[in-house]
N, C-alpha and C positions, 0 to 999 in steps of 0.2 A: 425539534420536530425531526421524522422521520417519516418519508414516504416511498412508496413504490410508484415508480413511472411508466408508463406504457414504453414500449422499447423505441428507442431514438434511432434515426438512421446512422449507420456504422459507415466509418470512411470506405469509400469505393464499393458502397453495398448498393448504389443503385437505387436509392430511397426504399429499399424493403425495410419492412419494421419487423422487428422482432417477437415472438409469440410468447417469450419470458418477459421478466419486467426487469428495469433497473432501478436499484435503490438508491436514493437521495439521502444522504446521512446529514445531518447540521446537528440539533441538539437533544436527538433521543438517547436512551439508555444504550449504550456501547455495545454494538453485536460483535463481541469480541471473537477471533478466529476459532478459538476452543468452541464457544459454544456453536459458531455456524456448523464446523466439523460435525458435532453431534447431530445438530439439527437437519443436515444435508444428510448424513448417513441414514435418520429414520426417514424421511422425505422420500429417499430413495426406495426403502423397502417398503413404505406404503405404495408408491407407486407400482412397484413390481407386483405387489398383491393385486392391484385395481383396486384400491380401497379411495373413497372420498375421506376429505379432513371430516365432515360430518358424522360420518360413520365412526371414525375413529374418537371423535369428540365423544359421542354415545357410548361405546364401549368405555371410555376412559371416566365417564361423567363429569367431563370438563365441556366447557365452552367452544365452539370451532374458531374463535379468534384465540384461544390460548394455544391449542395446536400449532394455528398458524405463527405464531410468535413464536413459540420452541421451534419448528422448522426454520425460521429465519435469523435465529440466533439471539432473539429479544427477549427470552425469558430466562431465566434462571433452572437447572436440573435439581429437581429432588430424588433421592432414590428410590421414592416407591413409584413417583413417575415413571422413571427409567426403566425399573422392574414391570410395570403393566405395558410401557410400549413393547418390552423383548417377550411378554407372552402373546400380545396381540399381534406383532409380527414374525414369529417363530424364531427369533433370536436365540439359538438355544447353545452355539459355540461359546464355550468358556473365554479362550481369547478373545474373539471379536465383542464379548460383552465386559471383560475387562478392560480392552483400550477403550471402550466407550465410556466407563466408568471411571479412569484415570482422565480423561480429558474432561469428562463435566465434572469431576473435582478440581481441575488446574482452573475451570471456568467461574469456578464458585469462589475460587480464593480471591485475595484482595491483590489486585496487580501490581507489579513493579511502580508502576508511574503514578500511584495514588496519590503522594505527597504534592504533587504537579496537579493536580486534578482541577483544583480551584482556578488556574491560569491557562490551561488548555482546552481549547476548544474538543467538544466530544469526537466529533468526528476523527480530529488528530490523533484522540485515543485509541479508536477503532483501527485509524492506519497503523500505529503502531503495534497493535495485537498481529496483524497480517505479515509486518515487517519481523516480529518476534518468531515466528512459524516459518517464515518462507525459506527456501534452501536459496534461491536465486532472484535478485530484483534487476528488472529492467527499468531505466527510469530517464526522463528528458524533461529538462526545465528551461523554458525560452527566457525567462526574465532575470534569475539569476542561479546560483549555484546550487545542487541539491545539498540538502542537510546534513548528508552524510560525509560530505567531503568538504565541508565548511571548517576554517579553523574556529576559534573560540572569538577573536576579536572580529573577523569577517561576521561573525554569525552575530556577535553583539551591536555590530554598526548595522548591518541588515535588519534585525529585530526594531532598532531605536528608529529606523526610518517609518516604521510603522504607528508609533504612538505608542499609548498606554502610558502608564506610571512607573519609576524606576525599578520599584519591587517585583511590578509582574514583569518587567524586560528582564532583569538579571535572572530571574527563575526559570524565565523561557530558553535563556543561554545555558543553563544548568541541566534543564532536560534536554538539548540538544546535544549536549557533551555526554550525557549519558546514553542515550540512544547510540552515540557511534561509539563509545566504548562497548556497550553491549554487540553490537556487530563486528567489532575488532575481534573480541574473542570468541565468537561464534563462526564455526567453517562455511560460511555462506560467500557469495559471490555477486558482485554490484557491476552489471553492465551499465553504463551511463554515457550517452551524448549530451555534452555539453554546448552551448551554443557560444558563438565566440563573440555575440553581442554580450552575453553577462560577464564574459572574462573583460571586455574591454568597460563596461559598466560599473565604474569602481564605487565602494561604498568604504566609509570610514577617510581613509588617508593612504597616499601612495606607499607607505611605510607597510598597511595591512595589506593592500593587494599584492605586495612582492611577497610579504610571507603566505598569502592565498598560493598563489603562482607556484612557490617552493614547496610548498604542500603537497599541491597536487603532482608534480614531478615526483616527490617521495613517493606517495600513493601508488602511479604509474608504474614503479618498478615491482609492485606486489602482484603475483598472480590473481587475485582475488578481486582485482579493480581494474576493468579494462574498459579507460577511457578516450573516447572519440571525440574530436571537435568537427563540429559542423559551422563551415566557416560562412562568414556573415557576406564577403562580395563575391562567392559563387550562385551563378544563377540555377536555377530550378531545384535545391534543394529544399527536400518535401518537410519544411518546418512546421507546417499549419495542422498538424495533429495536436499541436499544444501541449500544456504541461501532462505528461503519462505517466505513470506508474503500471509495472504488470509485476504481482508476484507469482512465482513458481515454486510450488511446492513438492515434497514428495509424492508419489502417486497414490500411494495409499490415505494421503491425509485430506488434501483438495485441489480441485482441478484448478487449473491457472484463473487467477483472479487481474482484471483490470480496473484501475483507480485513476477518476480525472478530477482535479480541484478545480471548484468554482469558487465564484466571490464570497459566499458565504457557508460554503460548508463542501460536498463531494459527492460524484456519482462511483458508485461501484457496479461494475459489470461482470456477470457471472455466468450470462447466457455463453454457450460454447462458441456460437456464430460471432456473436459481438465481440468475445474476446479475441477469438483468432484475427478478425478486421483489423482491431485495434496493434494484436503483436506483430501484424505484416505490414502494418503502418509504420510502426515502430522500428522494425528490421529494413525497411526500405533507407529509412532515415540513418540508420547505423551504416548501412552501404553508402549511403551517398555522402557519407560523413570521409574526415581526413582519417586516414589507418591510424592504428596505434603509435605507431612510429613516427608518422609525420605530427601527430598530435603533440606529442612530446618534444618534436623541435618546433612548433608553432607555440607553445609554451614558453621554451626557452627564448623563444624571440620576443614574446609578449613581456617577458621578464626584464631584457637588456632595455626594451622601451620604457620600463617604468623608471629605470636609472638606479642608483644607489644612494 
């Protein structure tokens, strides 16, 4: 099920409501990032021309709901539909047409995660599509380490704690390792705040946690991974923002998007004011956390405590 919810109060927003909507992802057809790019570009064109969805639907000979689904990235694009949009919106630049056609083609192709579609939740598949296109990822997880930082054995122990049969659990581990491999191959950057409580909350065995801490120390040597630790014993660290991921894209692809996972799905924020509020909240948490150098030292201290 996918829903658009009235804008929720943003952190520090004084209770003001957003005029845009928040997308709740659960088990709807995955609104891939590529489809959202094309849909958002078409929506911007329509609004620039001062046209309503109803008017566009009439010119297309389609329903208003279909125009809405196309703009929100929930509908596959057909070449003939794109050509008619171009004509209605006066998109005459060959380069712009070519870029949108290529993105629509990519969106209609079978994604790399299709072999895992039977064991992964659909909102997670949408997350992966954003992750694939993002140039930079900002992340905070209060309960456990983010998936892009996990060793295979830590991931296996964490996934096992959530239940499910052995085959499904092992498939999810393989899926998580594939995500990591694709991230490592790409020229992307991860800025991550790690909650110290997540480091002290063990999964598996002491040996698995030692290996995980060693892995974090290795990643911290790379300029592509910026890891800072939110101290557990320090007062007034603003960890109340909860689990959050912020995807930063190249300027010509998509505006920054924020994502917050909930119990049975996820909330996607695209409204500029709501995204800015969450980005500022994340940056406050990052600044209140240990510096990268002190975070490395804390990891070494924790590694010593686990013993050999």
